[in-house]
C-alpha positions in Angstrom: 3.9 7.7 -28.7 3.2 10.9 -30.7 5.0 14.0 -31.7 4.0 17.5 -30.6 6.1 20.5 -31.7 8.9 18.1 -32.5 9.0 16.7 -29.0 8.4 13.1 -28.0 5.5 12.5 -25.7 4.5 9.1 -24.2 1.0 8.4 -22.9 1.1 7.5 -19.2 -0.5 4.1 -18.7 -2.4 3.5 -15.5 -2.0 2.3 -12.9 1.4 3.9 -12.5 1.9 2.0 -9.2 0.4 -1.5 -9.6 -0.4 -3.7 -6.7 -1.0 -2.6 -3.1 -0.1 1.1 -3.3 -3.0 3.1 -1.9 -3.6 6.7 -0.7 -1.0 8.5 -2.9 0.5 11.8 -2.0 2.7 13.5 -4.6 5.3 16.2 -4.3 8.0 17.8 -6.6 11.5 18.5 -5.2 14.9 19.0 -6.7 13.8 18.1 -10.2 12.1 14.8 -9.2 8.5 13.8 -8.4 7.9 11.6 -5.3 4.8 9.7 -4.3 4.2 8.4 -0.8 1.7 5.6 -0.2 0.1 3.9 2.8 1.7 0.7 4.2 -0.8 -0.3 7.0 0.7 -3.2 9.0 3.5 -3.8 6.5 7.1 -2.6 7.2 9.2 -0.8 6.2 6.4 1.8 6.3 5.5 4.6 3.9 6.9 3.5 0.6 8.3 6.4 -1.6 8.3 6.2 -5.4 10.3 8.5 -7.7 9.9 9.7 -11.2 11.5 12.3 -13.5 8.7 12.4 -16.0 5.5 11.1 -14.3 5.6 8.1 -16.7 8.1 5.8 -15.2 8.1 5.2 -11.4 10.7 3.3 -9.3 10.7 2.4 -5.6 13.1 4.9 -4.2 13.0 4.4 -0.4 10.9 3.8 2.7 10.4 6.2 5.5 9.5 4.2 8.6 12.3 1.6 9.3 13.9 0.4 12.5 12.3 2.7 15.0 8.7 1.5 14.4 6.9 -1.5 16.0 3.2 -2.2 15.2 3.0 -5.5 16.9 -0.5 -6.2 18.2 -2.2 -3.6 15.9 -5.3 -5.2 14.2 -5.7 -5.8 10.5 -6.0 -2.8 8.3 -4.6 -0.5 11.0 -1.1 1.0 11.6 0.1 3.4 8.9 -2.7 5.3 7.1 -2.5 8.0 4.4 0.9 9.6 4.6 1.2 13.1 3.2 4.5 14.3 1.9 5.4 17.9 1.4 8.6 19.9 0.6 9.3 23.3 2.0 12.5 25.4 2.7 14.7 22.5 1.5 13.1 20.0 3.9 10.8 17.0 3.4 7.8 16.7 5.8 5.8 13.6 6.2 2.7 13.3 8.3 0.9 10.0 8.9 -1.6 8.2 11.2 -0.8 5.2 13.3 -4.2 3.6 13.8 -4.5 1.4 16.9 -8.1 0.4 16.7 -11.1 0.9 14.4 -13.7 -0.8 16.7 -16.8 1.4 16.5 -17.8 3.9 17.8 -14.3 5.0 18.4 -11.1 5.2 16.3 -7.9 5.3 18.2 -5.4 7.3 16.1 -2.0 8.9 16.6 -0.9 11.5 14.1 2.8 12.1 13.7 5.3 14.3 11.8 8.7 13.3 10.7 11.2 15.4 8.6 14.4 14.9 6.6 16.8 17.1 4.5 17.0 14.2 2.0 14.4 11.9 0.6 16.7 9.0 1.5 16.8 10.1 5.1 17.8 9.9 7.8 14.3 10.9 9.1 13.7 12.5 12.4 12.1 10.9 15.4 8.3 11.1 15.1 6.6 14.1 16.7 3.2 13.4 18.1 0.6 15.9 16.8 -2.9 14.8 17.9 -5.4 12.0 17.9 -8.8 13.5 17.0 -8.9 11.8 13.6 -6.9 10.4 10.7 -5.5 11.4 7.3 -3.4 14.3 8.4 -2.0 16.9 5.9 0.4 19.7 6.4 0.0 22.9 4.5 2.8 25.5 4.2 1.3 28.9 3.6 3.0 31.8 1.8 3.2 33.9 5.0 5.4 31.2 6.7 2.6 29.7 8.8 1.9 26.0 8.7 -1.4 24.2 9.2 -2.4 20.7 10.0 -5.7 19.3 8.5 -7.3 16.0 9.5 -10.6 14.2 9.7 -12.5 14.8 12.9 -14.0 11.6 14.2 -17.1 12.1 16.3 -18.3 9.0 18.1 -21.7 10.7 18.8 -22.6 10.5 15.0 -25.4 8.0 14.5 -24.1 6.6 11.2 -21.6 3.8 11.1 -18.9 6.0 9.6 -18.4 8.8 12.1 -16.2 11.1 10.0 -17.7 14.6 10.8 -15.7 16.7 8.4 -12.3 18.4 8.2 -10.6 20.4 11.0 -7.6 22.7 10.8 -5.1 23.9 13.4 -1.9 25.9 13.2 1.4 24.1 13.6 4.4 25.8 15.3 7.5 24.5 13.5 9.9 25.9 16.1 8.1 24.3 19.0 7.1 21.2 17.0 3.5 21.3 18.3 0.0 22.4 17.4 -1.1 25.9 18.6 -4.2 28.0 18.6 -7.8 26.9 18.1 -9.0 23.8 16.4 -11.3 25.0 13.6 -13.7 23.0 11.6 -13.5 24.2 8.0 -15.6 21.7 6.0 -18.6 19.6 6.9 -18.5 17.5 3.8 -21.4 16.8 1.4 -24.2 14.2 1.3 -21.6 11.8 0.0 -20.4 11.6 3.6 -17.3 9.9 4.9 -15.2 13.0 4.2 -11.4 12.4 4.5 -8.0 12.7 2.8 -8.0 16.5 2.8 -5.2 18.6 1.1 -5.0 22.3 0.6 -3.5 24.1 -2.4 -3.1 27.8 -2.9 -3.9 29.2 -6.4 -4.8 32.6 -7.7 -5.9 33.9 -4.3 -8.0 30.8 -3.4 -7.3 28.1 -0.9 -8.5 24.9 -2.7 -9.5 22.0 -0.4 -9.3 18.6 -2.1 -11.1 15.8 -0.2 -12.1 12.2 -0.6 -15.8 11.3 0.1 -18.1 8.3 -0.2 -15.8 5.9 1.6 -13.1 3.7 0.1 -15.6 1.4 -1.7 -17.5 1.8 -4.9 -18.8 5.2 -3.9 -15.4 6.7 -3.5 -15.0 10.2 -5.0 -12.9 13.4 -5.1 -14.7 16.6 -4.0 -13.3 20.2 -4.3 -14.1 23.3 -2.4 -12.4 26.7 -2.2 -12.2 29.8 0.0 -10.4 33.2 0.1 -9.6 32.5 3.8 -7.9 29.3 4.9 -10.4 28.9 7.7 -13.3 29.2 5.4 -16.1 29.3 4.7 -15.5 27.0 1.7 -17.6 27.2 -1.4 -18.4 23.8 -2.9 -17.6 22.9 -6.5 -21.1 23.1 -8.2 -20.3 20.0 -10.3 -18.9 17.8 -7.5 -17.6 15.2 -7.3 -14.9 15.9 -9.9 -13.7 12.3 -10.1 -15.6 9.1 -9.3 -16.3 5.6 -10.7 -19.4 5.2 -8.7 -21.9 5.5 -11.6 -20.2 3.1 -14.0 -19.7 -0.3 -12.4 -18.4 -1.7 -15.7 -15.5 0.7 -15.9 -12.1 -1.1 -15.4 -11.1 1.3 -12.7 -13.2 1.3 -9.6 -13.1 2.9 -6.1 -11.5 6.0 -7.5 -10.7 8.7 -5.0 -8.2 10.0 -2.4 -6.4 12.5 -4.7 -3.3 14.7 -4.6 -2.2 17.4 -7.0 1.0 18.5 -8.6 2.0 21.2 -11.1 4.8 20.6 -13.6 7.5 23.1 -14.6 5.4 23.8 -17.7 2.3 24.8 -15.6 0.5 21.5 -16.4 -1.5 19.9 -13.6 -1.8 16.3 -12.7 -3.6 14.4 -10.0 -2.7 11.1 -8.5 -5.4 9.0 -6.9 -6.2 5.5 -5.7 -8.2 3.0 -7.7 -8.8 -0.7 -8.0 -9.0 -3.2 -10.9 -11.6 -5.8 -9.8 -11.3 -9.2 -11.5 -14.7 -10.0 -13.1 -15.9 -6.7 -11.7 -15.8 -8.0 -8.2 -12.6 -9.4 -6.7 -9.8 -6.9 -5.8 -6.9 -9.2 -5.3 -4.3 -6.6 -6.1 -5.6 -4.2 -3.5 -5.9 -0.4 -4.0 -3.4 0.9 -6.6 -2.3 4.4 -7.7 -3.3 6.0 -11.0 -2.6 9.5 -12.5 -4.9 11.9 -14.4 -4.2 15.1 -16.3 -6.4 17.9 -15.0 -7.0 21.6 -15.7 -8.7 24.6 -14.1 -11.8 25.7 -16.0 -12.8 29.3 -16.7 -14.5 29.5 -13.4 -11.5 28.2 -11.5 -12.7 24.7 -10.8 -10.6 21.5 -11.2 -11.6 19.3 -14.1 -10.3 16.1 -15.8 -8.6 17.0 -19.1 -10.3 14.2 -21.0 -13.7 15.2 -19.7 -16.3 13.7 -17.5 -15.7 12.2 -14.1 -14.3 8.7 -14.9 -10.6 8.1 -14.5 -8.7 7.5 -17.8 -6.8 4.3 -18.4 -4.2 6.3 -20.4 -3.4 10.0 -20.1 -1.2 12.4 -21.9 2.3 12.9 -20.4 3.7 16.3 -19.7 4.9 18.3 -22.8 8.5 17.4 -23.8 8.8 14.2 -21.8 9.2 10.7 -22.9 9.9 7.3 -21.4 13.5 6.2 -21.3 12.8 3.0 -19.3 12.4 0.1 -21.7 10.6 -3.1 -21.0 9.5 -2.1 -17.5 8.5 -5.3 -15.7 7.1 -6.4 -12.4 9.3 -9.6 -12.4 11.4 -10.0 -9.3 14.2 -12.5 -8.5 16.1 -12.8 -5.3 19.0 -15.2 -4.5 19.4 -13.9 -1.0 23.0 -13.2 -1.7 23.2 -9.8 0.1 23.5 -9.1 3.8 20.2 -7.3 3.8 16.7 -8.0 2.4 15.9 -6.6 -0.9 13.6 -3.6 -0.6 10.9 -5.4 -2.5 10.3 -7.4 0.7 8.1 -6.4 3.6 7.5 -7.8 7.0 4.5 -7.7 9.3 4.2 -5.2 12.1 7.9 -5.3 13.0 11.1 -4.8 11.0 13.2 -7.8 10.1 16.1 -8.3 12.5 18.9 -10.8 13.0 16.8 -12.0 15.9 14.8 -14.1 13.5 16.5 -14.4 10.2 20.0 -14.5 8.8 22.0 -14.8 5.6 25.0 -16.7 7.0 23.8 -20.2 5.8 26.7 -21.0 3.3 25.0 -21.2 -0.1 21.5 -21.9 1.4 20.3 -18.3 1.0 17.9 -16.9 3.6 17.4 -18.6 7.0 14.1 -17.8 8.8 13.7 -19.1 12.4 10.3 -20.4 13.5 8.0 -17.7 14.8 4.4 -17.6 16.0 1.4 -18.9 14.0 0.4 -17.6 10.6 -2.4 -15.7 12.4 -0.2 -14.0 15.0 -0.4 -10.2 15.4 3.0 -10.1 17.1 6.0 -12.2 16.1 5.0 -13.6 12.7 8.2 -14.5 11.0 7.3 -13.7 7.4 8.6 -11.8 4.4 6.2 -10.8 1.6 6.2 -9.1 -1.7 3.2 -7.5 -3.4 1.1 -9.2 -6.0 1.3 -6.8 -9.0 -0.3 -8.9 -11.8 -3.5 -10.8 -12.4 -1.5 -13.8 -13.7 1.9 -14.7 -12.3 4.1 -17.6 -11.2 6.2 -17.6 -8.0 8.7 -20.2 -6.9 11.2 -20.9 -4.1 13.4 -23.7 -2.9 13.2 -24.7 0.8 15.5 -26.9 3.0 13.5 -27.7 6.1 13.5 -30.6 8.5 10.6 -30.4 10.9 10.4 -32.8 13.9 6.8 -32.2 15.0 3.5 -30.9 13.6 3.9 -27.6 15.3 6.8 -26.7 13.0 6.1 -25.5 9.5 7.5 -23.5 6.6 6.5 -22.7 3.1 4.9 -20.2 0.8 1.7 -18.2 1.3 -0.8 -16.1 -0.5 -1.6 -13.7 2.2 -4.1 -10.9 2.6 -4.2 -10.8 6.4 -4.4 -13.2 9.4 -8.0 -14.0 8.5 -7.6 -14.6 4.8 -4.7 -16.6 3.5 -3.7 -19.9 1.8 -0.5 -21.6 2.9 1.4 -24.5 1.3 3.7 -25.7 4.0 6.1 -28.4 4.9 5.6 -30.0 8.3 6.0 -33.3 10.2 3.3 -36.0 10.4 3.6 -38.6 13.2 2.9 -41.5 10.7 4.3 -40.2 7.4 7.2 -38.1 8.5 8.1 -35.0 6.5 5.0 -33.9 4.4 3.6 -31.1 2.4 0.1 -29.8 3.3 -2.2 -26.8 2.5 -4.2 -24.8 5.0 -6.3 -21.7 4.5 -8.5 -19.2 6.3 -11.5 -17.5 4.7 -12.9 -14.7 6.7 -11.4 -16.3 9.8 -12.8 -19.8 9.1 -9.9 -22.2 9.1 -9.7 -25.2 6.8 -7.0 -27.9 6.6 -6.9 -29.7 3.3 -6.8 -33.6 3.6 -4.2 -33.7 0.8 -0.9 -34.9 2.2 2.2 -35.3 0.0 5.0 -37.3 1.5 8.5 -35.8 1.2 12.0 -37.3 1.6 14.0 -36.4 4.6 17.1 -34.2 4.0 15.9 -33.2 0.5 15.4 -29.6 -0.6 11.9 -28.9 -2.0 11.0 -26.5 -4.8 7.6 -25.0 -4.0 5.7 -22.8 -6.3 2.3 -21.4 -7.3 0.7 -20.3 -10.5 -2.1 -17.8 -10.3 -4.6 -17.0 -13.1 -7.0 -14.3 -11.9 -8.9 -16.0 -9.0 -7.5 -19.5 -9.6 -4.3 -20.8 -8.0 -2.4 -24.0 -8.3 0.4 -24.9 -5.9 3.1 -27.4 -7.0 6.2 -28.9 -5.7 9.3 -30.4 -7.2 11.8 -32.8 -5.6 14.6 -34.4 -7.5 13.3 -32.8 -10.8 9.9 -34.4 -10.4 7.1 -31.9 -10.4 3.7 -32.5 -9.1 0.6 -30.5 -8.3 -0.3 -30.0 -4.7 -4.1 -30.5 -4.3 -6.7 -29.1 -6.6 -6.9 -25.7 -8.2 -7.8 -23.3 -5.4 -10.4 -20.4 -5.7 -8.6 -17.5 -4.2 -11.3 -14.8 -4.7 -11.5 -14.5 -0.9 -8.1 -12.8 -0.9 -9.8 -9.6 -1.8 -11.1 -6.6 0.0 -9.9 -4.6 3.0 -7.4 -1.8 2.8 -4.4 -3.8 1.7 -3.6 -6.2 -1.2 -2.4 -9.8 -1.7 1.2 -10.7 -0.9 3.3 -13.7 -1.9 5.2 -14.6 1.3 7.8 -17.0 2.7 7.4 -18.0 6.3 8.5 -20.3 9.1 6.7 -21.2 12.4 7.5 -23.1 15.5 4.6 -23.1 17.9 6.3 -25.6 20.2 9.5 -23.7 21.0 9.8 -20.1 19.8 12.7 -20.1 17.2 13.2 -23.8 17.9 13.5 -24.6 14.2 14.6 -22.9 11.0 14.0 -23.0 7.2 16.5 -22.1 4.5 15.2 -20.5 1.3 17.7 -20.7 -1.6 15.9 -18.2 -3.9 12.6 -16.6 -4.8 11.3 -15.9 -8.3 8.2 -13.9 -9.2 7.3 -13.7 -12.9 4.3 -11.9 -14.5 2.3 -14.0 -16.9 0.1 -11.1 -17.9 0.3 -10.4 -21.6 
């Protein structure tokens, strides 16, 4: 903390949204800042964070709730790159529901939803188009609105077939796109142009895009034009943000940016980034960071600290300071409410009383057996984001399986092809047992370790994670023991999402034929 003109200023420490929080879009409304992030196959969808000072951020709400069902959508599909805007006392959110990414095509559905309040209720989705992904809605000064999105051209010979950015007018009264589809930007030699947003400043339309893909070559490119339809002049010193040329920098894969101006005419940019463990393993997924930026004498956007690398700490807006003390990622849930805590997410479909309940008389949360851990449809699982490199998670389970097709326990879960699962099940010879299974890039492995458990006894099941090493443990009648050897979990890395800690129950003999009761869940950061 430092003093400037007698006012307290805190540095903003990155990332501001740790764990799986990618593709940030920021807006200011009614004295608050809001960031919307991608949720992919996890529901509720489109998580919204709130801040009054750009320093402290809290999970405010979620946009996509009961009306959405993504069952059957493949990994890393569903909700991509929401963009939030505020105009004429109304919130607008546009987003993509991706149904398939199998080349050469990309099956996309772009939608618009609106609300008078950030807390909803939100309107029914309005279908816009399907020509590409990463939609963005721009509200011009003359009252017109324009939709931008990537144009995906299956005829392009390269693997990534993004062929630039297109624009079309949106008629808000008729709730549909009108007029011609106009290509306004071809992109640069960095290729993979996406995540476009337009900002109007001093007579110019500024086009902010992501390029280079979401891997190590990710970058932010800026162009501008006097006319919204172009032609757009490219920043001569592009890209303005990237980690591509410094593989040792703590923040990698930096790109996909969104701009905001404070009441004091200071500018900030939020963007996605990753923090690879040992420079390689991205277990936490893509996170959100913030940078202070300015417009140089020629009108181009630059990082306030200089260069192109994202800063680990940036100066907060003038006159602001943090009032949240000892902010933590710790999370405890005793399942003593009649709804799930908003820290929890489910896969592809919202939780319903069809498969879980709280009416178990002091036993907490009851989950009924769903399909396998690799199902893309009715996977009965609740998960919370991993937000720390080192952490401990624990739960207590009451579960009495009667056959090997019934199981319940705790997972570290990236997706249906990459997970590790410590689960209680039934063995024909040993009875109730605890086992570990995992999948690495779709290759299944069942550990030979079998721990015999007592019938009609609750089991405390936990895991301790230290970077890429994890140790499961169980405790029965106050006796704690390790479950198997220390596991290498570096494979829970990559893709568009991040690692989750999850509670789950399966019955692959009779759907919902069994249930598991979870008394509590505790997640505690062990990072210093």
